N, C-alpha and C positions, 0 to 999 in steps of 0.2 A: 360775717359777724363782727361786731365791734371789738376792739382790743380790751381785754380784761386785765385789770391790775390786781395787786394782792389785796387781801381783805383789810390790810392796815391803811390803805390809801383812800378810804371813804372821805370825800370832801364835798364842798358845796358846789352847786351847779345851777342850771336853769330851774330846777325843781328843788324845793326845800325838803329836808327830811320830814317825814310824816305826811307829806302830800298824798292824796288819794287820786288815782287815775282810773278812768273808765269803771269806777265803782268796784274795782277788783284788785288794783295794785297799790300797795303802800310803799312810797319811796323811802329808802334807808339812807342813800347818799350817792354821790357821784363816784364812779370807779375810774373813769378816764375819758379822754377825748382822742379822736382819730380823724383822719381825712374824710371819713364818711359819717361822722357824727359823734354824739356823746353817748356814754354807756353808764346806766345807773343800776345800783343794786336795789332790789325791791322784794317785797313779800307778795306772793300770789295768794290772796285770801281764799279763792275758790279751791285751789289745789292744796293749799296749806304747805307751800314749799318756797324757798328763796329762788328768785329768778334774776336775770339781768335783762334790762330793757335798753335797747339801742335806738336812739332817736336820730332821724335825719336832720341836719342843721336847718334852722328856720329859713336862712337865705337860699337854701337849695330846694326847699319843699315845693316851691313854685316852678322849679325847673323840670319840665316833663321828662327829659332824658335821665336826669339824676333820679327822679322818682321811679321811673321805669327800671333803672338799675337796682334801686332799693328793693322793689318787688321781685325782680329777677333773682336777687340774692336769696330771698325767702324761698322762692320756688326751687332753686337749685340746692340750697343748703338743707331743706327739709327732706331731700332724698337720701341724705347720708345719715346712717345710724350705726354708730360704732363706739366701743368703750374709749377709744382714743380720739374721738371727735366730739366737740362741744355741740349738744343738740339744740336745734332751733324749734320753738314751739308754735308761735302764732304771730299775727300781725294786727296792728290796731292804729287808731288815730284819736288824738286828743287836741281839741282847739286848733285844728289844722296841722298839727304836728304828727308825722307818721313815725311809728316805732314798731319794733318786733321784740317778742319775748323769747328768751333762750335760757338754756341751763346756766345756772350760776356756779362758777368754779371757784371754790375757796382755796386760793393758793397764790403762787407768784409766777409771773411770766418769765420765760427762759432768759430773755434779754437782761432783766433785772438780776436774776440769779447769777448769770455769768459775769455781770459787772461787779457783783459782790465778791465772788469766790474765784474768778478766773475760769479755769476749765473744770469739768467734772472728772471724778475718778474714773478709771478705765471701765470697771465693772458697771458703775451706774451709767456711764456714757453709752455703753453697749445696750443696756436695758432701755434707755430712752430712745436710742436709735431704732431698735426693733419696734417700739411703740409708735414712733413717728412713721415708720414704713407701713405698719398695719393700718393706721388711720388714713394715710394718704392713699394706700391701695384701696381702701373701702370707698373713698370718694371717687377714685378713677373707675372702680367697678360700676358705679352708678352713672358713669359718663360725665362726671363733674371735675373740672380743673380748678385748682385753688388760685393760681396766678400771683399770689402774694405771700408765699410761705417764707417766714423769717422768724428769728428767735422771739421777737415781741408778740408774734401771733401763735406762740406755743405756751400753754399754761402747764405748770407743774402743780397738780392738786395736792390736797393734804395728805394723801397716801403716797405721794412721790410719783404719780403716774402722769405721763405726758398727754395733753389734750390739745389738738389742733383747733384753733379758733379763727375768728375773723375771716369769713368767706365773703367779705365785702366786694372782692373783685372776682369772685367765683363765677364761672359760666359753664353751661353745658359744652361738652367737647366739640359738638358740631356748630356752636354759635360763635366761635372765635372769629374776629374780623381781622384780616391781614391789613397791616398798616397801623393798627391801634397799639399804642404803647401804654400798658397798664401795669402797675405794680410799684415796688420799691426798687429803684435802680441798683442799689448795692446788692440785691438778692435776685436779680433778673438774669436770665440766660442770654447769651449773645444774640440769638435770633429774636428774642423779645425786644432787646434794646435796639435792634436794627429794624424793628417794625414789621417782622415777618410773621407775627402771630405766635400764640402759645400752643403747647401740646403736652402730652403726658411726659415726654422727655424734658420739656422745659421745667415742669414741676420737679422732676428728678434732679435737674441741675440745681434748683433752689434747695432741694433736700440735701444735696452734697455740700452746699455752702453752709447750711445749718449744722450739719454733722462736723464739718471742718471747724467751725467755731465751738462746737460742743467739746471736741477733743483738745483744742489748742487754746481756747479763750480769745482768739484773734479772728478777724475777718480775713477771708482768702484774698479779697481785693478791696482796697480802700482808696477813695479818691474824693477830691473836693468838689469837682464839677461833674456834670453828666457826661461831657465829652471824655473826661479822663477815665471815668468808670467804663464807658463804652469801649474805649481803646484797651483797657486792661483786661476786660472780660473777653474781648475778641482776639487779643494777641498774646498776652502774657500767660505764663505757666505758673500756677500757684506754688508757693514754697512747700516742700514736702512736710506734712504734719510732724513726722518723726524728728525733724531738725528743730522743731519748736518745742515739742513736749517729748521728753525721753520716755521710752517704754511703750510707745503706741504699737499695737499689734500690726505687723506688716500686712496682714490680710485686710484689716480695717483701713489702713492707708491706701491700699490698692482700690478698695471699694470707693472710697471718697474721691480719689483722683479719677476713677472711671466716670463717676457722676459728673465731674467737672470737665469732661472732654468738650472741646469747642464745637465739634460737629455732632448734632443729635444722634445720628445712627451709631456713633461710637459709644454712646452711653448705654447703661442698662435700659431695657425696653419698658420696665415697670418698677414701681416701688417694691413689688413682691420679689422681683429678681434681686434688688438691693438687699432685702431682708434675708433672702436665701444665701447670698454671698457672704453675709456677716458671720463671724466665728460662732459655731454652734447654733446658727439660726435655723429655726424650723417654724416659719410663720404659718404653715399649713396646720401643724399640730396646735399652735396657739389659737388659730381661728376656730378650729373644731372644738377645742376645749371651751372657748367662749360662746359656743352655740351659734357661731357665724357660718354662713355659706361662703367658702373661699372663692375668690374670683378665678376665672380660667387662667389669668396670668400668674396668680399665686400657685395654682396647681402645676402649671408648666415649669415654674421656677423651683418647685419643691422636689424632694427625693434626691437620691444619689445620682451621680453622673451616669451610672448604668453600664460602664464598660465591662466587657467580659474578659476573663483571663484567656490568653491565647489558646490554652489547651481545651477549655470548654467551647470556645468559638469554633475551633477546628472540629471538635466532636459533633457539634450541632450541624455545621456545614456538611461534614461527611454524612451525617444522618439524613439530611435533606437529599443529597445526591443519591445515596443508597436507596432510600424509600421511593424516590421518583423513578429510578431504574427498575425497582421491584414492581411498582405499579404498572409501568410500561410492559414489563415482561409478563406479568399476570394477566394483563389485558388481552394477550394473545389467546387466553383460555376463557375469558369472561365477557368479551365484547363481541357484538355482531360482526364487526369488520375483522376481528381476529379469528373468529371461527368460520366465517363465510366472507372471505375478502371480496372486494369490489373489483372485478377484472377490467372494467372499462371506465374511462374517465368521462366527465360530463361533456367534453367537446366531442368525443367519439360518439357518444349516445345521441347528442343533439344532431350530429350529421346523419346518423342512421335514422332518427325520427323524421327528419326532413325528407330523406330519400323514400321512406315508407309512405309518407303522406302523398308524395308525388306519384308513387307507383299505384296508389289507390285512386288516382284520377283527379287529385286536387293540385293541379300544377301551377295555379296562379300564385305569383310571388306574394307572400304575406306582407302586410304593413308592419306587424309587430309579432314578436316571438318571446316566449319565456319558458323556463324550465325550473324544476326543483326536485328534491328527493323526498320520498315518503316511506316510512317504515310500516310494514304490514303486521301490526301487532296481533291482530286477530288470527293471522296465519301462524305466528310463533306460538301463541297460546294453544292453538289446536294441536300443534306438534307436541308441545310440552304435556298436554293432557293425554295423548295417545301413544307416545313413544317414551320408553325409559330414558331418563335424562342423560346418562353417559352416552348412549347410542345417538340420541338426538343431537347432542353437542358435537359428537364425532362426525355425524353425517351431514351437518348443516352446510358444510362447504360445497356439497354436491346435491343438495336438496333442490327439487323442482316444485315451484319456482324459487328464485332467490328471494329472501325475505325483505329486500328493499326494492322499491319501484322508482323509476325515473319518469317523471311527468313532463310532457312537452305540450305547449299550447301555441297555436298560431291563429292569427286573426286578420281580416281585411281592414280592421280599425284598430286604433290604439287600445291596448289593454289597460284600462284604468280601474283599479279595485274600488268597489263601493265601500268597503270596510277599511279604508286606509288607516284609520286610527288604531285598529287592532294590531298593527304591526309593531306598536310600541308597548304592548302589554308585557307583563312579566313572562308569559309563556311564549317561547320562540315559535311564532307561526311562520307563514310563508308570505312573500310579497304579493303573491297571487294565489288563487285556489282553483280547484276544479270547477267551482261555480261562482267564482268572484274574479272578474265580473261575470254575470250570468252568460251561459252558453246559449245565445239566442240570435246572434247575427249570422246571416247566411255566409258560409265560407269559413266559419270558426271550426277548428279541429282540436280536439283533446285526445292525446295519445299517451298511453302508459306502457313502459317496458320494464321488465325486471332488470337488475343490475348487469345481467349478462347480455341484454339486448333483445330478449324474447318479448314479442308483443303480448300484452296482457289486457289492454282495454283500448277501445277506439270509440269516439263519438264525434260525428261531423254534422253540421247544420246544413241541410240542403237549401236550394233556392226557395224564396218565399212565393215567387210568381213564376209559373212555368212558361216556357216559350210557346207561343201560339202554334198549334198543330203538331207539337212534339208527340210522337207516338209512344204509348206505354210499352215497356219491354214485355216480350212474351216468353222469354226464356230465362230460367234461373241463372244468375251469374255464377262464374267459376269461383268457388270459395277456397280453392287450394292455395292461392297466394297469401290469404289471411292465415290459414293454418300453418303454412310454411314459416311465415313471419313470427308466429307464436312458438315455433320449434316443436310442433306437434306432428306425430306420424298418423296420417289418415287411417292406416291399417289398424291402429289401436283405438279408433273411434267408431261409434255406430250412431246412425241417425236416431233421434228421439223426438218425442212430442214436445211442442213449444212449452217453455217454462218461464223464462225471464222476458218481460215485455220491454222492447227498446223504447228509449225516450223520444226518438225522432220518428217522423212519418216514414213508412217503408212500403215497398210493393212486393218484396220477397224476404223471407226469413228462413233460417235453418238452425236446428239445435242438434248437438251431439252429446253422447255420454261416452266416457272412456277413462283413460289414465295416462300419466306420464310413463315413458319407457323406463325411467330410472326408479319409479316407485309405483308398482302395480297395485299396491294395497290402498292407495288413496284415490278415491273416485273424483273425477272432475266433470264439469258441465260446461260446454262451449256454446255460446249463443251468438249468432250473426244476423245482420239485416242489411238490406241494400235498398236504395231508391234511385230509380232511373239509371241503373247499372253501376252506381258507385256505393261502396260500403258506407253506411251511416252509423253502424253500431257493431261492436264486437266485444265480447267479454269471455275471459277464461275464469271460471268460478269453481271453487272447491267447497267442501262441506263447511268450511269456516266462514263463507260469505253469507251475510245477512241482508235481506231486503230492507235497506235503511229507510226507504220511504214508507214502509209498513210497520216496522218495529225497531226499537232501540236496542243496542247491544247491552246486555246485563253488566252491572258493575260488581266487582269483587267486594267482599265485606270490608277488607282492609282499605280498599280504595274509597269506599263510601265513608268510612270513619275518617280517613285522611282529608277528603274534600270537605266534610262537615267541619272538621277542626280548622281547616284553612279559612272557611267563611266566618266561623265564630271568632277566630283569632284576629282576622283582618278587621272585622267590625269592632271588636273589643279594643284593639290597639288604636283604631281611628277615633272612637268615642273618648277613650281615656286620654289620647293625645290632645284632642281639642280642649277638654276640660282642664287637664293638668297644665297644658301649655298656656292657656288663658290665665290661670292662677299665677303661674310663674312670671308671666309678662307683667301682670298687675303688680306683683311684689318686686319687680325689678331683678328677678333671679335668672332669667333666661339668658343664655349666651347667644345673643343675636348675631354677633360677628361670626362665631363659629358655625351657627346654623346657616348663615348666609353663604359662607365659603363652601360648605358641604353642598348646599343646594345649587349654587352656581356651577360647581364642578359636575354634579350629576346632570344638570340641565344641558351643559355643554356636551358631555359624553353622549347623552340620549339623542340630541339633535344631530351630532356628527354621525352617530350610528344610523339614524334615520336616513341621512344622505346616502350612506353606503348600501342600505338595505332595500329601500323602496324601489319599485319598478318605475323608473322615470320615463316620461313621454314628452315629446316636443309640443306640448299644449299648455300654455301659460295658465289657463283657467283650471285645468285638471291638476297641475302641479301646485297651484295656490291652494286648492281644496285639500290636497294631500298634506301640504305643509301645515295648514291651520289645524287639520285633524291631528297631525303629529304634535303640534304645539299644545293642543288641549290635553292629549294623553300625557305628554311630558310634564305639563304643569300640575296635573293630578299627582303624579309620583313625586315631583319635587315638593309639592305642598304636603304630601304625606310624610316625607322625610323631614321637612322643616318642622312640622308640628310635633312629630315624634321626638325629634332631637331636642326641641325646646322643652318638651315635657319630661324626658328622661334624664337628659344631661345634668340639669341642676340637682336632681335627687342623687345621682351617682356622685356628683361633686361634693355634696353635703355629707353623704354617708360613707362612700368608698372612693375618695379622691385618688387613691393610689392606682385605680383602674383607668384613670384618665390622664395620667402624667405624660406618657409617651404620645398619646393622641393629641393632647393640648400642644405639645412641643411640635408635632408634625403640622398642626394647623397654623402655628406661629411661623412656619417656614424653616424650622430647624431640621432639615432633611439629613444632615450629617451628625445629628445628635446620637451618641452611643446608645442611649436608652431606646431611641427609635429603631436603630439597627437591631438591638437585642430582641425587641418584641416582634419585629418583622420576621426575624430568623426563627423565633419560637413559634409564631403563627404558621410559618411554612412547614416546620418540622411536624407539628401536630396535624396540620391539614393533609400532608402527604400520608401520615400514619392513618388518619381517618379513611382516606381513599383506598389505602392498602387493605384495610379491614373489609371494605365494600367489594373490591375486586376479588379478594380471596373468597368471600361469601358467594359472589356470583359465579366464580369458577368452580366451586365445589360440585355442582351438578354434573360436571364433566367426569368426575371420579365416583361420586356417590349418587345413588338414585334418589333424587329429590323432586317429587311430583310438582308440576305446575311452574317450575322455574324457567324463565327466559333470560337470555344474555342481556348485557347492558348496551344501550345504543349510544353511538357518538352523536354529537349535535349535527343535524343536517347541514347547517351553514358551513361547518368546517370541511364538508365534502364538495363545496361549491366554489365559485370564483372568488378571487382575492377580496373584492369589496365585501362579500358576505362574511368572509373570515374576519375582516376588520370590524364589521358590525357586531358579530357575536362576541368578539374579544372586548369591545368597548362596553357592551351591555353587561358583561360580567361584573364590571365595577358597580353598576346599579344593583344587580341582584345581590352581590356580596354585602353592599351597604345596607340594603333593606333587610336582609336576613339578620345581620348583626344587630341592627336597631330593634327589630322585632324580638329577638331572643333576649337582649338586654332589658327591653321593656317588660317582658313577662317575668324575668328573673327579679328585677328590682321592685316592680309593683307587687309581685307576689310576696316578697319579703316585707314590704311596707304594710300590706293588708294582713298577712298571716303572722307577722312579727316573729317568725322563726326562720332562720336561714335554711335549716334542714327541710322544712316543709316547702319553702320556695324552690329549693333545688329539686326536690321530688316532683313538684308540680311541673316545673320546666322540663325535667327529664321525661316525664310522662308525655308531655306535649311533643317533644322531639321524637320520641319513639312512635307516636301515632303518625306524625308527619313523614316518617321513614317507611311506612307500610305501603305495599302495593297490593297485598292480598294474594300474591302468588303462592307463598308457602309460609304461613305465619309461624310455624314451629322453628323456622330458620330466621325469619325476618325479625321476630321480637328480640331474641338474644343479641342479634347483630345490631339492632336499633339501640338496645341498652348500652352496648359498648361504645357506639358512636355518640350517643347522648352524653355519656360520661366524659368522653374526650372533649366534646363541645363545651360542657359546663366547666370542666377543669380549665380550659383556655380562658373562658370568660371571667372566672373568679380569681384565677391565679395570675394571668398576664394582662387582662384588661381589653378595652375596646379595640385598640389598634391591632393587637394580635388576633382578636376574634374576626375582624374584618379581613385580615390577610388570610386567616385560616379558611374562611368561606371562599375567598377568591381562589385559593389553591385547590380546594375541593372541587369547585365548579370546573376549573380549567382541566384538571386531571380526569374528572368524570366525563366531560364532553369531548375531550381530545380523541381523535382517531388513534389507533395503535401506531406507535412511533418507531418500534424496533425493526419493522420490516421495510427496509429502505427501497425495495423494488416496487412498492406500491405507488400509484400515481398520487395518492393523497399523503404520502410521507412528508412532503414539504411543509404543509400546514402544521402537521404534528410536530415536526422538528422545530419550527418557529415557536410554537407554544411552549414546548418543553424547554427550548433554549432560553426563552424569556424568563421562565421560572428559575432556571439555574443561574441566569445572570442576576436576577433579583436576589437570589440567595447569596451570591458572591458579594454583591453590593452591601447587603445587610451584614454579612460577615466582616467586611472591611470597616464599615461604620461602627459596628458593635465593639471593635477593639479600642476605640477612642484614642487613636494615635499610637497605640502600642505596636511594636514590631510583631508581625505575624509569626516570624520564626525566632522568637525571643530566646528559646532554649538553644537553638543552633548557634545563634550569634554569641551567646554566653560561652559555649564550648570553644568557639573559634578564638575568643579573647583569651 
């Protein structure tokens, strides 16, 4: 924008007063001239208001570069709308002369004012300083750099309010050309004078020069030549303002001198940070009061330092440690591996599986092998429905069979899953499955044992083409090795009629009815089949087994409600995210930088986790297909997070910015900020409390008869090899982020639509309760779900997004970690690593939350 003079300076120019332009504007007089043209005061007869018209000089109108700069000025300046910025309205052309119309500011420019009175009084200077910071922050929020901020480009209007004008050199932040020197040398940053291009911190430097002059009435650096100015800006330290003007607040002086640091990284990162550092500055409150949406930088700069008192920090750290230990101890009575420990490691079971396969006649060395864990939930629910829960929990350690199975696959070809993309879904599947890839290649063997090593299932694919002249067996094979491998006593079994049909071709089959020696009350059915003397099928089946090819397992009512809620919620969040994100982007409200950082972080963790999780094969084509499938799945989740973030974050920033302060500081790289540490510690404390409520609930059936309840399962990946542990750990970041965004989306959009916070909290709480239901025992699950929902909502509305994300992270880790207090178990190592990471994170958060205060302040005081 052109430089605007005071209303007393109307003078003659290229257009005489009274001239009509474009049948719309009546010229009142010339306001001033600048390097980029003349500025006239005029009346807009269509709008009925005074405007300023800025004309490009005639001799420059034919210069394509200058003309392009003129229109670039309009495009960039129109993006900025703020009470402390002069508005740009339109662009036009009269007789080959190009002009733009803008808000007319009736007042005096700051340069003229300072020339008349010297420096401003301290209180007025502070007021103007805050307004300049607010206006400049608004421009930066739209990605616009001013590049020529100086006193003559600041108007003080009739109400004494500062208005930044003359965006004649303004550009979009991404359009700065290195090597270009643009601006007024006396008010340019050292890097600008050196031709290194401009940045937000360059504008902050210029802001510092204006503030210096505002408080002292003098320029920080003065010089006759460009070379002299360049040297002074690059090498000399400005005189302290307090030595020029007595009574300047030391805080103000420190802010100004920080803005004038030679190296850009040493300056405040934004105008919002400058405003926050000024005495009594609360630009966030000012922006909200003005109906503005504060920028992410302003939110990060707002609020208190956030440092905790040592006593409170110690209390919270102790609380985290105590709750984590309590959760680990209660897990002994609430989790599968606590009630029925896994006696054999995957390495031992893998060796046993290979030996069994060879003993069954499949001695050819396989090309590929794989294994994984499988929880037999249908078996656990059968026990829960037929045995009183205290006895069920007490006897689970010796129950036959063990409730977890170990699956082993071997193949004469590489095992390449056909559903490779599904390994990156939110549900922790397996790198391979019992039917993925399909069991159809001759020589493939699927074998399952329970966790104690007892054979439970066998499926082997025989040869597709028989050897010529091979005689068909005439005698039934010896089934005793199969029964012995299953840990079954033939004396407790009796032959029965055929029942379950094998999947593979066979020439002999046999079925038995009986029971395990340890549990004569539960009947079992054993089915075996062989082909050409080798077993091709074997199953140990209980009354809990369903013919899955004939009927589906029924879902509990709570599970149906939960699954329906998940589908409706996912679709609602996705649709709302697209619509609201589109609107926010169109209005320039979306935090693209923050959304991009979150998305890149998630994409990185997802792809690294894919590398650890997928069953890799030395086949470039297969690996490429799996990788592209992983990319597609990862991009879906990243797009989901990106859209949701752009949709919800600006609303939170506008309505509840306090919930974003620590999150914004973390995204800005301020990992040692006390507020970040405080909220991480709070999230960990409440996350551990949430999980304690859950493990206590799941442990109650061990003492009180609660029908239908089954223990909690650990994540299968944490019972596997180290790469799978790394996979599951990395995926926790994704799940915690998605949960956090979904809950905040529901909470915020509910309040926007319902217009009452209580209704929004109630709706979000109801959703959380539904999502917590499994349908095992609703009388216990509903009150437990209410308590956990209250904890979740409290963290969201009291501590904000960062604390909520950490809260979910802790909940997932503690929920999925195997029992950690039994150090004799082979899986104790992964448990201790996970718990150790949480405790280390708590110590880090404790240290950071102190904000440099000594942790033992009271003890040191006593010693003194």
